[in-house]
PATINU-491066 format. One record per atom (N, C-alpha, C): residue number from 1; x, y, z; residue in three letters; atom name. Coordinates in steps of 0.05 Angstrom, whole numbers, plus 5000, padded with zeros to 4 digits. Layout:
<panus>
<panu num="NUM" px="X" py="Y" pz="Z" residuo="ALA" atomo="CA"/>
...
</panus>
This chain:
<panus>
<panu num="1" px="5569" py="3821" pz="7269" residuo="MET" atomo="N"/>
<panu num="1" px="5567" py="3817" pz="7298" residuo="MET" atomo="CA"/>
<panu num="1" px="5543" py="3834" pz="7308" residuo="MET" atomo="C"/>
<panu num="2" px="5529" py="3825" pz="7328" residuo="ASN" atomo="N"/>
<panu num="2" px="5507" py="3840" pz="7339" residuo="ASN" atomo="CA"/>
<panu num="2" px="5516" py="3864" pz="7354" residuo="ASN" atomo="C"/>
<panu num="3" px="5502" py="3886" pz="7351" residuo="SER" atomo="N"/>
<panu num="3" px="5508" py="3910" pz="7366" residuo="SER" atomo="CA"/>
<panu num="3" px="5498" py="3906" pz="7394" residuo="SER" atomo="C"/>
<panu num="4" px="5509" py="3921" pz="7414" residuo="PRO" atomo="N"/>
<panu num="4" px="5501" py="3918" pz="7442" residuo="PRO" atomo="CA"/>
<panu num="4" px="5471" py="3921" pz="7446" residuo="PRO" atomo="C"/>
<panu num="5" px="5457" py="3941" pz="7434" residuo="PRO" atomo="N"/>
<panu num="5" px="5428" py="3942" pz="7439" residuo="PRO" atomo="CA"/>
<panu num="5" px="5413" py="3917" pz="7429" residuo="PRO" atomo="C"/>
<panu num="6" px="5421" py="3907" pz="7406" residuo="ALA" atomo="N"/>
<panu num="6" px="5408" py="3883" pz="7395" residuo="ALA" atomo="CA"/>
<panu num="6" px="5414" py="3859" pz="7412" residuo="ALA" atomo="C"/>
<panu num="7" px="5438" py="3857" pz="7422" residuo="ASN" atomo="N"/>
<panu num="7" px="5446" py="3836" pz="7440" residuo="ASN" atomo="CA"/>
<panu num="7" px="5429" py="3837" pz="7466" residuo="ASN" atomo="C"/>
<panu num="8" px="5426" py="3861" pz="7476" residuo="ARG" atomo="N"/>
<panu num="8" px="5411" py="3864" pz="7501" residuo="ARG" atomo="CA"/>
<panu num="8" px="5381" py="3857" pz="7496" residuo="ARG" atomo="C"/>
<panu num="9" px="5370" py="3865" pz="7474" residuo="GLN" atomo="N"/>
<panu num="9" px="5342" py="3859" pz="7467" residuo="GLN" atomo="CA"/>
<panu num="9" px="5339" py="3829" pz="7466" residuo="GLN" atomo="C"/>
<panu num="10" px="5358" py="3815" pz="7453" residuo="ARG" atomo="N"/>
<panu num="10" px="5356" py="3786" pz="7450" residuo="ARG" atomo="CA"/>
<panu num="10" px="5357" py="3773" pz="7477" residuo="ARG" atomo="C"/>
<panu num="11" px="5375" py="3782" pz="7494" residuo="THR" atomo="N"/>
<panu num="11" px="5378" py="3771" pz="7521" residuo="THR" atomo="CA"/>
<panu num="11" px="5352" py="3775" pz="7537" residuo="THR" atomo="C"/>
<panu num="12" px="5341" py="3799" pz="7535" residuo="MET" atomo="N"/>
<panu num="12" px="5315" py="3805" pz="7549" residuo="MET" atomo="CA"/>
<panu num="12" px="5293" py="3787" pz="7539" residuo="MET" atomo="C"/>
<panu num="13" px="5292" py="3782" pz="7513" residuo="LEU" atomo="N"/>
<panu num="13" px="5272" py="3765" pz="7501" residuo="LEU" atomo="CA"/>
<panu num="13" px="5275" py="3736" pz="7512" residuo="LEU" atomo="C"/>
<panu num="14" px="5300" py="3727" pz="7513" residuo="ILE" atomo="N"/>
<panu num="14" px="5305" py="3699" pz="7523" residuo="ILE" atomo="CA"/>
<panu num="14" px="5297" py="3697" pz="7552" residuo="ILE" atomo="C"/>
<panu num="15" px="5306" py="3716" pz="7568" residuo="VAL" atomo="N"/>
<panu num="15" px="5299" py="3716" pz="7597" residuo="VAL" atomo="CA"/>
<panu num="15" px="5269" py="3717" pz="7601" residuo="VAL" atomo="C"/>
<panu num="16" px="5255" py="3734" pz="7586" residuo="THR" atomo="N"/>
<panu num="16" px="5226" py="3735" pz="7589" residuo="THR" atomo="CA"/>
<panu num="16" px="5213" py="3709" pz="7581" residuo="THR" atomo="C"/>
<panu num="17" px="5222" py="3697" pz="7560" residuo="ALA" atomo="N"/>
<panu num="17" px="5210" py="3671" pz="7551" residuo="ALA" atomo="CA"/>
<panu num="17" px="5215" py="3649" pz="7571" residuo="ALA" atomo="C"/>
<panu num="18" px="5239" py="3648" pz="7582" residuo="VAL" atomo="N"/>
<panu num="18" px="5246" py="3628" pz="7602" residuo="VAL" atomo="CA"/>
<panu num="18" px="5229" py="3632" pz="7627" residuo="VAL" atomo="C"/>
<panu num="19" px="5227" py="3656" pz="7637" residuo="LEU" atomo="N"/>
<panu num="19" px="5210" py="3662" pz="7660" residuo="LEU" atomo="CA"/>
<panu num="19" px="5181" py="3656" pz="7655" residuo="LEU" atomo="C"/>
<panu num="20" px="5171" py="3662" pz="7631" residuo="ALA" atomo="N"/>
<panu num="20" px="5143" py="3656" pz="7624" residuo="ALA" atomo="CA"/>
<panu num="20" px="5138" py="3626" pz="7626" residuo="ALA" atomo="C"/>
<panu num="21" px="5157" py="3611" pz="7615" residuo="VAL" atomo="N"/>
<panu num="21" px="5154" py="3582" pz="7615" residuo="VAL" atomo="CA"/>
<panu num="21" px="5155" py="3571" pz="7644" residuo="VAL" atomo="C"/>
<panu num="22" px="5175" py="3581" pz="7659" residuo="LEU" atomo="N"/>
<panu num="22" px="5178" py="3572" pz="7687" residuo="LEU" atomo="CA"/>
<panu num="22" px="5154" py="3579" pz="7705" residuo="LEU" atomo="C"/>
<panu num="23" px="5141" py="3600" pz="7699" residuo="ILE" atomo="N"/>
<panu num="23" px="5118" py="3609" pz="7715" residuo="ILE" atomo="CA"/>
<panu num="23" px="5091" py="3598" pz="7704" residuo="ILE" atomo="C"/>
<panu num="24" px="5087" py="3601" pz="7678" residuo="LEU" atomo="N"/>
<panu num="24" px="5061" py="3594" pz="7667" residuo="LEU" atomo="CA"/>
<panu num="24" px="5056" py="3564" pz="7664" residuo="LEU" atomo="C"/>
<panu num="25" px="5076" py="3549" pz="7658" residuo="VAL" atomo="N"/>
<panu num="25" px="5072" py="3520" pz="7654" residuo="VAL" atomo="CA"/>
<panu num="25" px="5063" py="3507" pz="7681" residuo="VAL" atomo="C"/>
<panu num="26" px="5077" py="3510" pz="7703" residuo="PRO" atomo="N"/>
<panu num="26" px="5068" py="3498" pz="7728" residuo="PRO" atomo="CA"/>
<panu num="26" px="5040" py="3509" pz="7737" residuo="PRO" atomo="C"/>
<panu num="27" px="5036" py="3535" pz="7732" residuo="SER" atomo="N"/>
<panu num="27" px="5010" py="3546" pz="7740" residuo="SER" atomo="CA"/>
<panu num="27" px="4987" py="3534" pz="7723" residuo="SER" atomo="C"/>
<panu num="28" px="4992" py="3531" pz="7697" residuo="GLY" atomo="N"/>
<panu num="28" px="4972" py="3519" pz="7680" residuo="GLY" atomo="CA"/>
<panu num="28" px="4967" py="3490" pz="7686" residuo="GLY" atomo="C"/>
<panu num="29" px="4989" py="3475" pz="7692" residuo="VAL" atomo="N"/>
<panu num="29" px="4986" py="3447" pz="7699" residuo="VAL" atomo="CA"/>
<panu num="29" px="4970" py="3444" pz="7725" residuo="VAL" atomo="C"/>
<panu num="30" px="4976" py="3461" pz="7745" residuo="GLY" atomo="N"/>
<panu num="30" px="4961" py="3460" pz="7770" residuo="GLY" atomo="CA"/>
<panu num="30" px="4932" py="3467" pz="7766" residuo="GLY" atomo="C"/>
<panu num="31" px="4926" py="3487" pz="7750" residuo="PHE" atomo="N"/>
<panu num="31" px="4899" py="3495" pz="7744" residuo="PHE" atomo="CA"/>
<panu num="31" px="4883" py="3473" pz="7731" residuo="PHE" atomo="C"/>
<panu num="32" px="4895" py="3461" pz="7710" residuo="VAL" atomo="N"/>
<panu num="32" px="4881" py="3440" pz="7696" residuo="VAL" atomo="CA"/>
<panu num="32" px="4877" py="3415" pz="7714" residuo="VAL" atomo="C"/>
<panu num="33" px="4897" py="3409" pz="7730" residuo="ASN" atomo="N"/>
<panu num="33" px="4895" py="3387" pz="7749" residuo="ASN" atomo="CA"/>
<panu num="33" px="4872" py="3391" pz="7768" residuo="ASN" atomo="C"/>
<panu num="34" px="4870" py="3416" pz="7778" residuo="LYS" atomo="N"/>
<panu num="34" px="4848" py="3422" pz="7797" residuo="LYS" atomo="CA"/>
<panu num="34" px="4821" py="3419" pz="7783" residuo="LYS" atomo="C"/>
<panu num="35" px="4819" py="3427" pz="7758" residuo="LEU" atomo="N"/>
<panu num="35" px="4794" py="3424" pz="7743" residuo="LEU" atomo="CA"/>
<panu num="35" px="4787" py="3395" pz="7740" residuo="LEU" atomo="C"/>
<panu num="36" px="4807" py="3378" pz="7734" residuo="PHE" atomo="N"/>
<panu num="36" px="4801" py="3349" pz="7732" residuo="PHE" atomo="CA"/>
<panu num="36" px="4793" py="3337" pz="7758" residuo="PHE" atomo="C"/>
<panu num="37" px="4805" py="3346" pz="7780" residuo="GLU" atomo="N"/>
<panu num="37" px="4798" py="3336" pz="7807" residuo="GLU" atomo="CA"/>
<panu num="37" px="4769" py="3344" pz="7813" residuo="GLU" atomo="C"/>
<panu num="38" px="4761" py="3368" pz="7808" residuo="PHE" atomo="N"/>
<panu num="38" px="4733" py="3377" pz="7812" residuo="PHE" atomo="CA"/>
<panu num="38" px="4714" py="3360" pz="7795" residuo="PHE" atomo="C"/>
<panu num="39" px="4722" py="3355" pz="7770" residuo="TYR" atomo="N"/>
<panu num="39" px="4705" py="3340" pz="7752" residuo="TYR" atomo="CA"/>
<panu num="39" px="4702" py="3311" pz="7763" residuo="TYR" atomo="C"/>
<panu num="40" px="4724" py="3300" pz="7773" residuo="GLY" atomo="N"/>
<panu num="40" px="4723" py="3273" pz="7784" residuo="GLY" atomo="CA"/>
<panu num="40" px="4705" py="3271" pz="7808" residuo="GLY" atomo="C"/>
<panu num="41" px="4706" py="3292" pz="7825" residuo="VAL" atomo="N"/>
<panu num="41" px="4688" py="3292" pz="7849" residuo="VAL" atomo="CA"/>
<panu num="41" px="4659" py="3294" pz="7840" residuo="VAL" atomo="C"/>
<panu num="42" px="4654" py="3311" pz="7820" residuo="ILE" atomo="N"/>
<panu num="42" px="4626" py="3314" pz="7811" residuo="ILE" atomo="CA"/>
<panu num="42" px="4615" py="3288" pz="7800" residuo="ILE" atomo="C"/>
<panu num="43" px="4631" py="3274" pz="7784" residuo="LYS" atomo="N"/>
<panu num="43" px="4622" py="3249" pz="7771" residuo="LYS" atomo="CA"/>
<panu num="43" px="4622" py="3225" pz="7790" residuo="LYS" atomo="C"/>
<panu num="44" px="4640" py="3225" pz="7810" residuo="GLY" atomo="N"/>
<panu num="44" px="4644" py="3202" pz="7827" residuo="GLY" atomo="CA"/>
<panu num="44" px="4624" py="3199" pz="7850" residuo="GLY" atomo="C"/>
<panu num="45" px="4616" py="3220" pz="7862" residuo="GLU" atomo="N"/>
<panu num="45" px="4599" py="3218" pz="7886" residuo="GLU" atomo="CA"/>
<panu num="45" px="4574" py="3235" pz="7882" residuo="GLU" atomo="C"/>
<panu num="46" px="4552" py="3225" pz="7894" residuo="ALA" atomo="N"/>
<panu num="46" px="4527" py="3241" pz="7892" residuo="ALA" atomo="CA"/>
<panu num="46" px="4530" py="3266" pz="7909" residuo="ALA" atomo="C"/>
<panu num="47" px="4545" py="3264" pz="7931" residuo="SER" atomo="N"/>
<panu num="47" px="4548" py="3288" pz="7948" residuo="SER" atomo="CA"/>
<panu num="47" px="4570" py="3307" pz="7937" residuo="SER" atomo="C"/>
<panu num="48" px="4582" py="3300" pz="7914" residuo="GLY" atomo="N"/>
<panu num="48" px="4603" py="3316" pz="7903" residuo="GLY" atomo="CA"/>
<panu num="48" px="4593" py="3339" pz="7886" residuo="GLY" atomo="C"/>
<panu num="49" px="4566" py="3342" pz="7885" residuo="ALA" atomo="N"/>
<panu num="49" px="4555" py="3364" pz="7868" residuo="ALA" atomo="CA"/>
<panu num="49" px="4564" py="3391" pz="7877" residuo="ALA" atomo="C"/>
<panu num="50" px="4572" py="3393" pz="7903" residuo="PHE" atomo="N"/>
<panu num="50" px="4582" py="3419" pz="7913" residuo="PHE" atomo="CA"/>
<panu num="50" px="4606" py="3429" pz="7897" residuo="PHE" atomo="C"/>
<panu num="51" px="4621" py="3411" pz="7884" residuo="ALA" atomo="N"/>
<panu num="51" px="4644" py="3419" pz="7869" residuo="ALA" atomo="CA"/>
<panu num="51" px="4637" py="3432" pz="7842" residuo="ALA" atomo="C"/>
<panu num="52" px="4612" py="3430" pz="7834" residuo="PHE" atomo="N"/>
<panu num="52" px="4604" py="3442" pz="7809" residuo="PHE" atomo="CA"/>
<panu num="52" px="4607" py="3473" pz="7809" residuo="PHE" atomo="C"/>
<panu num="53" px="4600" py="3485" pz="7831" residuo="THR" atomo="N"/>
<panu num="53" px="4601" py="3514" pz="7833" residuo="THR" atomo="CA"/>
<panu num="53" px="4630" py="3525" pz="7830" residuo="THR" atomo="C"/>
<panu num="54" px="4650" py="3514" pz="7845" residuo="PRO" atomo="N"/>
<panu num="54" px="4677" py="3524" pz="7841" residuo="PRO" atomo="CA"/>
<panu num="54" px="4687" py="3518" pz="7813" residuo="PRO" atomo="C"/>
<panu num="55" px="4679" py="3496" pz="7801" residuo="LEU" atomo="N"/>
<panu num="55" px="4688" py="3489" pz="7774" residuo="LEU" atomo="CA"/>
<panu num="55" px="4678" py="3510" pz="7754" residuo="LEU" atomo="C"/>
<panu num="56" px="4653" py="3516" pz="7756" residuo="VAL" atomo="N"/>
<panu num="56" px="4641" py="3537" pz="7738" residuo="VAL" atomo="CA"/>
<panu num="56" px="4654" py="3564" pz="7744" residuo="VAL" atomo="C"/>
<panu num="57" px="4658" py="3570" pz="7769" residuo="ASN" atomo="N"/>
<panu num="57" px="4671" py="3595" pz="7777" residuo="ASN" atomo="CA"/>
<panu num="57" px="4699" py="3597" pz="7765" residuo="ASN" atomo="C"/>
<panu num="58" px="4715" py="3576" pz="7766" residuo="TYR" atomo="N"/>
<panu num="58" px="4742" py="3576" pz="7754" residuo="TYR" atomo="CA"/>
<panu num="58" px="4740" py="3580" pz="7724" residuo="TYR" atomo="C"/>
<panu num="59" px="4722" py="3566" pz="7712" residuo="LEU" atomo="N"/>
<panu num="59" px="4720" py="3568" pz="7682" residuo="LEU" atomo="CA"/>
<panu num="59" px="4711" py="3595" pz="7673" residuo="LEU" atomo="C"/>
<panu num="60" px="4691" py="3607" pz="7687" residuo="LEU" atomo="N"/>
<panu num="60" px="4682" py="3633" pz="7679" residuo="LEU" atomo="CA"/>
<panu num="60" px="4703" py="3655" pz="7685" residuo="LEU" atomo="C"/>
<panu num="61" px="4716" py="3653" pz="7708" residuo="ALA" atomo="N"/>
<panu num="61" px="4737" py="3673" pz="7714" residuo="ALA" atomo="CA"/>
<panu num="61" px="4760" py="3671" pz="7693" residuo="ALA" atomo="C"/>
<panu num="62" px="4768" py="3647" pz="7687" residuo="SER" atomo="N"/>
<panu num="62" px="4789" py="3643" pz="7667" residuo="SER" atomo="CA"/>
<panu num="62" px="4780" py="3654" pz="7640" residuo="SER" atomo="C"/>
<panu num="63" px="4756" py="3648" pz="7632" residuo="LEU" atomo="N"/>
<panu num="63" px="4746" py="3658" pz="7606" residuo="LEU" atomo="CA"/>
<panu num="63" px="4745" py="3688" pz="7606" residuo="LEU" atomo="C"/>
<panu num="64" px="4737" py="3700" pz="7628" residuo="GLY" atomo="N"/>
<panu num="64" px="4736" py="3729" pz="7630" residuo="GLY" atomo="CA"/>
<panu num="64" px="4764" py="3741" pz="7627" residuo="GLY" atomo="C"/>
<panu num="65" px="4784" py="3730" pz="7641" residuo="PHE" atomo="N"/>
<panu num="65" px="4811" py="3740" pz="7638" residuo="PHE" atomo="CA"/>
<panu num="65" px="4822" py="3736" pz="7610" residuo="PHE" atomo="C"/>
<panu num="66" px="4815" py="3714" pz="7598" residuo="LEU" atomo="N"/>
<panu num="66" px="4824" py="3709" pz="7570" residuo="LEU" atomo="CA"/>
<panu num="66" px="4812" py="3729" pz="7551" residuo="LEU" atomo="C"/>
<panu num="67" px="4786" py="3735" pz="7555" residuo="CYS" atomo="N"/>
<panu num="67" px="4773" py="3755" pz="7538" residuo="CYS" atomo="CA"/>
<panu num="67" px="4785" py="3782" pz="7542" residuo="CYS" atomo="C"/>
<panu num="68" px="4791" py="3789" pz="7567" residuo="LEU" atomo="N"/>
<panu num="68" px="4803" py="3815" pz="7573" residuo="LEU" atomo="CA"/>
<panu num="68" px="4830" py="3818" pz="7561" residuo="LEU" atomo="C"/>
<panu num="69" px="4846" py="3796" pz="7562" residuo="MET" atomo="N"/>
<panu num="69" px="4872" py="3797" pz="7549" residuo="MET" atomo="CA"/>
<panu num="69" px="4870" py="3800" pz="7519" residuo="MET" atomo="C"/>
<panu num="70" px="4852" py="3784" pz="7507" residuo="LEU" atomo="N"/>
<panu num="70" px="4849" py="3786" pz="7478" residuo="LEU" atomo="CA"/>
<panu num="70" px="4839" py="3814" pz="7470" residuo="LEU" atomo="C"/>
<panu num="71" px="4821" py="3826" pz="7485" residuo="TRP" atomo="N"/>
<panu num="71" px="4812" py="3853" pz="7479" residuo="TRP" atomo="CA"/>
<panu num="71" px="4835" py="3873" pz="7481" residuo="TRP" atomo="C"/>
<panu num="72" px="4852" py="3870" pz="7502" residuo="ALA" atomo="N"/>
<panu num="72" px="4875" py="3888" pz="7505" residuo="ALA" atomo="CA"/>
<panu num="72" px="4894" py="3885" pz="7481" residuo="ALA" atomo="C"/>
<panu num="73" px="4899" py="3860" pz="7473" residuo="ILE" atomo="N"/>
<panu num="73" px="4916" py="3856" pz="7450" residuo="ILE" atomo="CA"/>
<panu num="73" px="4904" py="3868" pz="7425" residuo="ILE" atomo="C"/>
<panu num="74" px="4878" py="3864" pz="7421" residuo="GLY" atomo="N"/>
<panu num="74" px="4864" py="3876" pz="7398" residuo="GLY" atomo="CA"/>
<panu num="74" px="4864" py="3906" pz="7398" residuo="GLY" atomo="C"/>
<panu num="75" px="4864" py="3918" pz="7421" residuo="GLN" atomo="N"/>
<panu num="75" px="4865" py="3948" pz="7423" residuo="GLN" atomo="CA"/>
<panu num="75" px="4893" py="3959" pz="7420" residuo="GLN" atomo="C"/>
<panu num="76" px="4913" py="3941" pz="7418" residuo="GLY" atomo="N"/>
<panu num="76" px="4940" py="3950" pz="7415" residuo="GLY" atomo="CA"/>
<panu num="76" px="4953" py="3960" pz="7441" residuo="GLY" atomo="C"/>
<panu num="77" px="4943" py="3951" pz="7464" residuo="MET" atomo="N"/>
<panu num="77" px="4953" py="3960" pz="7489" residuo="MET" atomo="CA"/>
<panu num="77" px="4981" py="3951" pz="7496" residuo="MET" atomo="C"/>
<panu num="78" px="4991" py="3932" pz="7481" residuo="PHE" atomo="N"/>
<panu num="78" px="5018" py="3922" pz="7487" residuo="PHE" atomo="CA"/>
<panu num="78" px="5039" py="3931" pz="7466" residuo="PHE" atomo="C"/>
<panu num="79" px="5030" py="3949" pz="7448" residuo="HIS" atomo="N"/>
<panu num="79" px="5049" py="3960" pz="7428" residuo="HIS" atomo="CA"/>
<panu num="79" px="5067" py="3981" pz="7440" residuo="HIS" atomo="C"/>
<panu num="80" px="5057" py="3999" pz="7455" residuo="ASP" atomo="N"/>
<panu num="80" px="5073" py="4021" pz="7466" residuo="ASP" atomo="CA"/>
<panu num="80" px="5066" py="4023" pz="7496" residuo="ASP" atomo="C"/>
<panu num="81" px="5078" py="4006" pz="7512" residuo="ILE" atomo="N"/>
<panu num="81" px="5070" py="4006" pz="7540" residuo="ILE" atomo="CA"/>
<panu num="81" px="5083" py="4030" pz="7556" residuo="ILE" atomo="C"/>
<panu num="82" px="5100" py="4044" pz="7543" residuo="GLU" atomo="N"/>
<panu num="82" px="5112" py="4068" pz="7556" residuo="GLU" atomo="CA"/>
<panu num="82" px="5096" py="4093" pz="7552" residuo="GLU" atomo="C"/>
<panu num="83" px="5077" py="4093" pz="7533" residuo="ARG" atomo="N"/>
<panu num="83" px="5061" py="4117" pz="7527" residuo="ARG" atomo="CA"/>
<panu num="83" px="5047" py="4128" pz="7551" residuo="ARG" atomo="C"/>
<panu num="84" px="5033" py="4112" pz="7568" residuo="PRO" atomo="N"/>
<panu num="84" px="5019" py="4124" pz="7591" residuo="PRO" atomo="CA"/>
<panu num="84" px="5039" py="4138" pz="7610" residuo="PRO" atomo="C"/>
<panu num="85" px="5063" py="4127" pz="7613" residuo="LYS" atomo="N"/>
<panu num="85" px="5083" py="4140" pz="7630" residuo="LYS" atomo="CA"/>
<panu num="85" px="5090" py="4168" pz="7619" residuo="LYS" atomo="C"/>
<panu num="86" px="5095" py="4168" pz="7593" residuo="ARG" atomo="N"/>
<panu num="86" px="5103" py="4194" pz="7580" residuo="ARG" atomo="CA"/>
<panu num="86" px="5080" py="4214" pz="7582" residuo="ARG" atomo="C"/>
<panu num="87" px="5056" py="4205" pz="7577" residuo="THR" atomo="N"/>
<panu num="87" px="5033" py="4223" pz="7579" residuo="THR" atomo="CA"/>
<panu num="87" px="5030" py="4234" pz="7607" residuo="THR" atomo="C"/>
<panu num="88" px="5033" py="4217" pz="7627" residuo="MET" atomo="N"/>
<panu num="88" px="5031" py="4226" pz="7655" residuo="MET" atomo="CA"/>
<panu num="88" px="5053" py="4247" pz="7661" residuo="MET" atomo="C"/>
<panu num="89" px="5077" py="4241" pz="7653" residuo="LEU" atomo="N"/>
<panu num="89" px="5099" py="4260" pz="7658" residuo="LEU" atomo="CA"/>
<panu num="89" px="5095" py="4286" pz="7643" residuo="LEU" atomo="C"/>
<panu num="90" px="5085" py="4285" pz="7619" residuo="GLU" atomo="N"/>
<panu num="90" px="5080" py="4310" pz="7604" residuo="GLU" atomo="CA"/>
<panu num="90" px="5058" py="4326" pz="7617" residuo="GLU" atomo="C"/>
<panu num="91" px="5037" py="4313" pz="7627" residuo="THR" atomo="N"/>
<panu num="91" px="5015" py="4326" pz="7640" residuo="THR" atomo="CA"/>
<panu num="91" px="5025" py="4339" pz="7667" residuo="THR" atomo="C"/>
<panu num="92" px="5042" py="4324" pz="7681" residuo="GLU" atomo="N"/>
<panu num="92" px="5053" py="4335" pz="7706" residuo="GLU" atomo="CA"/>
<panu num="92" px="5070" py="4359" pz="7701" residuo="GLU" atomo="C"/>
<panu num="93" px="5086" py="4358" pz="7680" residuo="ARG" atomo="N"/>
<panu num="93" px="5103" py="4381" pz="7672" residuo="ARG" atomo="CA"/>
<panu num="93" px="5086" py="4405" pz="7666" residuo="ARG" atomo="C"/>
<panu num="94" px="5064" py="4401" pz="7650" residuo="MET" atomo="N"/>
<panu num="94" px="5046" py="4422" pz="7643" residuo="MET" atomo="CA"/>
<panu num="94" px="5033" py="4434" pz="7667" residuo="MET" atomo="C"/>
<panu num="95" px="5024" py="4417" pz="7686" residuo="LEU" atomo="N"/>
<panu num="95" px="5011" py="4428" pz="7710" residuo="LEU" atomo="CA"/>
<panu num="95" px="5031" py="4443" pz="7728" residuo="LEU" atomo="C"/>
<panu num="96" px="5056" py="4433" pz="7729" residuo="ASP" atomo="N"/>
<panu num="96" px="5076" py="4448" pz="7744" residuo="ASP" atomo="CA"/>
<panu num="96" px="5081" py="4475" pz="7732" residuo="ASP" atomo="C"/>
<panu num="97" px="5082" py="4477" pz="7706" residuo="GLU" atomo="N"/>
<panu num="97" px="5086" py="4503" pz="7692" residuo="GLU" atomo="CA"/>
<panu num="97" px="5063" py="4521" pz="7698" residuo="GLU" atomo="C"/>
<panu num="98" px="5038" py="4511" pz="7698" residuo="GLN" atomo="N"/>
<panu num="98" px="5015" py="4527" pz="7704" residuo="GLN" atomo="CA"/>
<panu num="98" px="5016" py="4538" pz="7732" residuo="GLN" atomo="C"/>
<panu num="99" px="5023" py="4521" pz="7751" residuo="ARG" atomo="N"/>
<panu num="99" px="5025" py="4529" pz="7779" residuo="ARG" atomo="CA"/>
<panu num="99" px="5047" py="4551" pz="7783" residuo="ARG" atomo="C"/>
<panu num="100" px="5069" py="4547" pz="7769" residuo="THR" atomo="N"/>
<panu num="100" px="5091" py="4566" pz="7771" residuo="THR" atomo="CA"/>
<panu num="100" px="5083" py="4593" pz="7759" residuo="THR" atomo="C"/>
<panu num="101" px="5069" py="4592" pz="7737" residuo="SER" atomo="N"/>
<panu num="101" px="5060" py="4618" pz="7725" residuo="SER" atomo="CA"/>
<panu num="101" px="5039" py="4631" pz="7742" residuo="SER" atomo="C"/>
<panu num="102" px="5021" py="4616" pz="7755" residuo="GLU" atomo="N"/>
<panu num="102" px="5001" py="4627" pz="7773" residuo="GLU" atomo="CA"/>
<panu num="102" px="5014" py="4640" pz="7797" residuo="GLU" atomo="C"/>
<panu num="103" px="5034" py="4627" pz="7808" residuo="VAL" atomo="N"/>
<panu num="103" px="5048" py="4637" pz="7832" residuo="VAL" atomo="CA"/>
<panu num="103" px="5063" py="4663" pz="7825" residuo="VAL" atomo="C"/>
<panu num="104" px="5076" py="4663" pz="7802" residuo="ASN" atomo="N"/>
<panu num="104" px="5091" py="4687" pz="7793" residuo="ASN" atomo="CA"/>
<panu num="104" px="5074" py="4710" pz="7784" residuo="ASN" atomo="C"/>
<panu num="105" px="5049" py="4705" pz="7779" residuo="SER" atomo="N"/>
<panu num="105" px="5031" py="4726" pz="7769" residuo="SER" atomo="CA"/>
<panu num="105" px="5021" py="4743" pz="7791" residuo="SER" atomo="C"/>
</panus>
């Protein structure tokens, strides 16, 4: 039988996956649909060339965010997401100790 922590981890994984699908799939469909609409405007009308700029803007922004996410994954930034919190708390504790020792001196 699964232990409570393992059960909780599995539940969290399932909830995260379901929320990711519920949020990312409609967002992705809407984004791709908007790109196809812009492309249709560009190809359909001579005056539709104005849509080229937002299309390129969307593509470049998306590519930039994708590269940023891949870089963060490559740097291991998602391995220990609690480390910055612990570092900040340790630094704060150290600074508090320094202030206390300065006041008592």
